[in-house]
C-alpha positions in Angstrom: -34.9 16.3 3.4 -32.2 14.2 5.1 -30.0 16.1 7.5 -26.3 16.1 6.8 -23.9 15.8 9.8 -20.8 15.7 7.6 -19.7 16.7 4.2 -17.8 13.4 3.8 -17.5 10.2 5.9 -14.4 8.1 5.2 -14.7 4.4 6.2 -11.3 2.9 6.9 -8.5 5.1 8.4 -5.6 3.2 7.0 -3.1 4.4 4.3 -5.6 5.8 1.8 -8.3 6.8 4.3 -6.0 8.8 6.6 -4.5 10.7 3.6 -8.1 11.4 2.3 -9.2 12.7 5.7 -6.1 14.9 6.0 -6.7 16.4 2.5 -10.5 16.9 3.0 -9.9 18.5 6.4 -7.2 20.8 5.0 -9.8 21.9 2.4 -12.2 22.9 5.1 -14.6 19.9 4.8 -16.5 18.6 7.7 -15.3 15.0 7.8 -15.6 11.9 9.9 -13.2 8.9 9.8 -14.5 5.5 11.0 -11.9 2.8 11.7 -12.7 -0.7 12.9 -9.3 -1.1 14.7 -6.6 1.2 16.1 -5.3 4.4 14.4 -2.8 3.5 13.2 -3.9 -0.2 13.0 -1.4 -2.9 13.6 -3.6 -5.4 11.7 -4.7 -5.1 8.1 -2.3 -4.1 5.3 -0.1 -1.3 6.6 1.7 -2.7 9.6 5.3 -3.7 9.7 7.2 -0.4 10.0 7.7 0.5 6.3 6.8 0.1 2.7 8.9 0.5 -0.5 8.6 3.5 -2.7 10.3 3.7 -6.1 10.1 5.6 -9.4 11.4 2.7 -11.6 7.9 1.1 -11.5 8.1 -2.2 -13.2 4.3 -2.8 -12.8 3.4 -0.2 -15.4 5.1 3.1 -16.4 1.8 4.9 -16.2 2.2 4.9 -12.4 5.3 7.2 -12.6 3.4 10.5 -12.8 1.4 9.5 -9.7 4.7 8.5 -8.0 6.3 11.9 -8.6 3.4 13.6 -6.9 3.4 11.0 -4.1 7.0 11.9 -3.3 6.1 15.6 -3.1 3.2 14.8 -0.8 5.2 12.6 1.5 7.8 15.3 1.9 5.1 17.8 2.7 3.7 15.5 5.4 7.2 14.9 6.7 7.6 18.7 7.1 4.3 19.1 8.9 4.9 16.2 11.2 8.5 17.1 12.0 9.7 13.6 11.8 11.1 11.2 9.1 8.4 9.7 6.9 10.3 9.1 3.6 13.7 7.5 3.7 15.8 7.4 0.5 18.0 4.3 0.2 18.2 3.8 -3.6 16.6 0.7 -5.1 17.4 -2.4 -7.0 15.0 -4.2 -9.4 16.8 -7.5 -10.0 16.4 -10.8 -11.9 17.2 -12.5 -15.2 17.7 -9.9 -18.0 14.4 -10.9 -19.6 12.4 -10.9 -16.3 9.3 -8.6 -16.0 10.9 -6.9 -13.0 14.0 -5.9 -14.9 12.4 -5.1 -18.2 9.5 -3.2 -16.5 11.9 -1.1 -14.5 13.9 -0.3 -17.6 10.8 0.7 -19.5 9.7 3.0 -16.8 13.2 4.6 -16.5 13.5 5.1 -20.3 9.9 6.4 -20.8 10.2 8.9 -18.0 13.9 9.8 -18.2 14.8 8.4 -14.8 18.4 8.3 -13.7 19.4 4.6 -13.6 22.2 2.1 -14.1 22.1 -1.6 -15.2 24.5 -3.6 -13.0 25.6 -7.2 -13.5 25.7 -9.6 -10.5 29.4 -9.0 -9.9 29.0 -5.2 -9.7 25.9 -5.5 -7.6 27.8 -7.6 -5.1 30.8 -5.2 -5.1 28.6 -2.2 -4.3 26.2 -3.9 -2.0 27.9 -6.8 -0.2 24.7 -7.9 1.5 23.2 -8.9 -1.9 24.4 -12.0 -3.7 22.6 -12.3 -7.1 23.1 -15.5 -9.1 25.7 -14.9 -11.9 23.1 -14.7 -14.7 21.0 -12.0 -13.1 21.2 -8.2 -13.4 19.9 -5.3 -11.4 18.5 -1.9 -12.3 19.8 0.6 -9.8 17.6 3.8 -9.4 18.8 6.3 -6.7 15.4 7.8 -5.8 13.9 4.7 -4.3 13.5 4.1 -0.6 10.7 3.5 1.9 7.8 5.2 3.6 7.4 4.7 7.3 3.9 3.2 7.0 2.6 3.4 10.6 4.1 6.8 11.2 2.6 8.1 8.0 -0.9 7.0 8.9 -0.5 8.6 12.4 0.8 11.8 10.9 -2.0 12.1 8.4 -4.6 11.3 11.2 -3.0 14.0 13.4 -3.0 16.5 10.6 -6.7 15.8 9.9 -7.6 16.2 13.6 -5.7 19.4 13.8 -7.6 20.7 10.9 -11.0 19.8 12.4 -11.7 16.2 11.4 -13.3 13.7 13.7 -11.9 10.2 13.8 -13.5 7.3 15.7 -11.3 4.2 16.2 -12.9 0.8 17.0 -16.1 1.9 15.3 -16.5 -0.1 12.1 -19.1 0.8 9.5 -21.8 -1.9 9.6 -24.1 -0.7 6.8 -24.8 2.2 4.6 -27.4 3.3 2.1 -27.9 6.1 -0.4 -30.4 8.9 0.3 -31.8 11.7 -1.8 -29.1 14.0 -0.8 -26.2 11.8 0.3 -25.7 8.7 2.4 -26.7 7.3 5.8 -24.0 5.3 7.6 -24.7 3.0 10.5 -22.2 1.7 13.1 -22.9 -0.2 16.4 -22.7 3.2 18.2 -24.6 5.7 16.0 -26.1 6.7 12.7 -24.4 9.4 10.6 -25.5 11.3 7.6 -23.2 12.8 5.0 -23.2 14.2 1.5 -20.5 11.8 0.4 -19.0 8.5 1.5 -15.5 7.2 0.7 -15.0 3.5 1.2 -11.3 2.8 1.8 -11.6 -0.2 4.1 -8.8 -2.4 2.6 -9.5 -6.1 3.0 -13.0 -5.4 4.2 -14.0 -3.7 0.9 -15.8 -6.7 -0.4 -18.2 -6.7 2.5 -19.0 -3.0 2.1 -19.3 -2.7 -1.6 -21.0 -5.4 -3.6 -19.2 -4.5 -6.9 -15.9 -5.4 -5.2 -17.1 -8.7 -3.6 -15.7 -10.8 -6.4 -12.8 -8.5 -7.2 -11.1 -7.6 -3.9 -9.6 -10.8 -2.6 -7.8 -10.8 0.8 -4.6 -12.9 0.9 -2.4 -13.7 3.9 1.1 -12.2 3.7 4.1 -12.7 6.0 7.0 -10.4 6.8 10.2 -11.5 8.6 13.1 -9.7 10.2 16.3 -11.7 10.7 19.7 -11.1 12.3 22.5 -10.8 9.6 25.9 -12.3 10.2 27.3 -8.9 9.1 24.8 -6.3 10.2 26.8 -3.4 8.7 26.0 -4.7 5.2 22.3 -4.4 5.8 22.0 -0.9 7.2 20.6 2.2 5.4 23.4 3.5 3.3 24.8 0.0 2.7 21.8 -1.8 1.2 19.1 -0.4 -1.0 15.5 -1.5 -0.9 15.1 -4.2 -3.5 12.6 -6.2 -5.7 14.0 -9.6 -6.8 12.5 -11.9 -9.4 13.7 -15.5 -9.5 13.9 -17.7 -12.5 10.4 -19.2 -11.9 8.8 -15.7 -11.6 8.7 -15.7 -7.8 9.2 -12.1 -6.5 10.8 -11.1 -3.2 11.2 -7.6 -1.6 13.6 -6.5 1.0 14.6 -3.6 3.2 17.7 -2.5 5.1 17.5 -2.5 8.9 15.5 0.5 10.1 13.1 1.2 12.9 13.4 -2.3 14.4 16.5 -4.6 14.3 17.0 -7.0 11.4 16.8 -7.3 7.7 13.2 -7.3 6.5 12.1 -9.7 3.7 8.7 -10.5 2.1 7.7 -12.7 -0.8 4.9 -11.4 -3.0 1.8 -13.6 -2.6 3.7 -15.6 0.1 1.8 -18.9 -0.1 -1.2 -17.6 -2.0 -3.6 -18.3 1.0 -7.0 -16.6 1.0 -7.9 -15.1 4.3 -10.8 -13.9 6.3 -9.4 -10.5 7.4 -11.2 -10.8 10.8 -8.9 -13.7 11.7 -5.6 -11.9 11.1 -5.0 -11.5 14.8 -5.2 -15.3 15.2 -2.4 -16.0 12.8 0.7 -17.8 13.9 4.0 -18.3 12.1 3.8 -21.8 10.7 6.9 -23.9 9.9 6.1 -23.7 6.2 6.1 -19.9 6.5 9.6 -19.8 7.8 10.8 -22.4 5.3 9.6 -20.3 2.4 11.3 -17.2 3.8 14.5 -19.1 4.5 14.6 -20.1 0.9 14.6 -16.5 -0.2 17.3 -15.5 2.3 19.5 -18.4 1.2 19.0 -17.5 -2.5 19.7 -13.8 -2.4 21.0 -12.6 1.0 22.7 -15.5 2.7 24.4 -13.3 5.2 21.0 -12.4 6.5 19.9 -16.0 7.0 20.4 -15.8 10.7 18.1 -16.0 13.8 14.5 -14.8 13.4 14.0 -11.6 15.3 10.5 -10.5 14.4 7.6 -11.6 12.1 4.3 -10.1 11.2 1.2 -11.2 9.3 -0.5 -8.7 7.1 -2.9 -8.7 4.2 -2.7 -8.2 0.5 -6.1 -7.4 -1.1 -5.7 -8.3 -4.7 -7.8 -7.2 -7.8 -7.7 -9.7 -10.7 -5.2 -7.6 -12.7 -3.5 -6.3 -9.5 -4.1 -2.6 -10.5 -6.0 -0.3 -8.2 -9.7 0.6 -8.2 -10.3 4.3 -7.8 -13.8 5.1 -9.0 -17.3 6.1 -8.0 -19.8 3.4 -7.1 -21.8 2.4 -10.2 -25.1 4.2 -10.1 -24.4 5.8 -6.7 -22.0 8.7 -7.5 -22.0 10.1 -4.0 -20.0 7.0 -2.9 -16.3 6.7 -3.8 -14.5 3.3 -4.0 -10.8 3.0 -3.1 -9.2 -0.4 -3.3 -5.6 0.3 -4.2 -3.9 -2.5 -2.5 -2.8 -5.7 -4.5 0.4 -5.5 -2.5 1.8 -2.3 -3.9 -0.5 0.5 -2.9 0.9 2.2 0.2 3.5 4.3 -1.6 0.7 6.0 -3.5 -1.4 6.9 -0.4 -0.3 10.5 -0.3 -1.4 11.2 -3.9 -4.5 8.9 -3.7 -5.7 11.0 -0.8 -5.8 14.0 -3.1 -7.5 12.0 -5.8 -10.2 10.7 -3.5 -10.8 14.1 -2.0 -11.3 15.4 -5.5 -13.8 12.7 -6.3 -15.7 13.2 -3.1 -15.9 17.0 -3.8 -17.0 16.4 -7.5 -13.7 17.8 -8.8 -11.7 16.5 -11.7 -8.5 14.8 -10.5 -5.3 15.9 -12.0 -4.5 12.4 -13.3 -5.8 10.0 -15.9 -7.6 7.4 -13.8 -8.8 5.3 -16.7 -6.6 2.3 -15.8 -8.2 2.3 -12.3 -11.8 2.3 -13.5 -14.1 -0.3 -12.1 -15.6 -0.8 -15.6 -12.5 -2.5 -16.9 -13.7 -5.7 -15.2 -16.6 -5.9 -17.7 -19.4 -5.9 -15.1 -18.1 -8.7 -12.8 -19.9 -8.2 -9.5 -21.3 -4.8 -10.5 -24.9 -5.7 -11.2 -25.8 -6.0 -7.5 -25.4 -3.2 -5.0 -25.7 -5.0 -1.7 -26.9 -8.5 -0.8 -27.1 -8.0 2.9 
């Protein structure tokens, strides 16, 4: 009989992993978190101060029940940590009337009875002078949107987990694992560990740890910039909501008011659609084309913010083919749980996903319908082999 050192090992102490560790430790589980980098990491997918959270979810209205619970869980973490984690700014989902961002946000609001307004470009500019939409565009304003302090949230979850008895090892990546008769054995460069359950939540490294995700979890280079506005008062919390902007060609941008570090923060979904080896992220430099791309977005929607560059950061999107999450058990190895909820919009859900992954690891039924996140929806792509290495 294989000995069990832990009830659950969590590989990857980022957004989802830290929340899972905190939840499992709070439930009295013996848990170990393994992280290849720092805790919180400044590389990977969660760096860059903050991430948008919103109820008017244009991606799919089925996310809204998860979001309601996520807000509750972020507030609970904020109370325990004694510091701001969730900042409400209101939110704008803007673009042409027929755009997927606008129509998707409206669908979510109507289906779930969310308070909202539909503003034209003139009214948007009047209320939020930092934003200059083209005349033919509209914006869905939803007052509950805001942002989660991403690095602080990971640190707060990790601290809560440690206070409740978890062990967390930074700079100790999982190298290999295999199932056993009564759990899993996990190997790192430092040690071999045994556990009844394993949660794989390693972000951009999921493809190297779980063969079913090798063809499905695709890391992509992403750039964030912070610039100095000509009128900084128009870009502060209280003056500017978080926003998602869809242009006429389908390009999407996302922006934040100044908070945490100086400057207006902007990103473009899928930036330049560059595949990336996640181990090379620390070697990234800001290329002239990166800045040109970002300047185009600034000039288009927030020209007052098209000032000197203050800060930039490279991070990683890890995209599934349909850009929805994977939350499931490993095919044929039910003691291993897979969590790949990235695709550029996962962080806001980390607080509730931590609950879900803890339930799966403890063989409990999660409170939410997870069918849209099932691995089987990809019709067996990459599922027929467990590990090739």
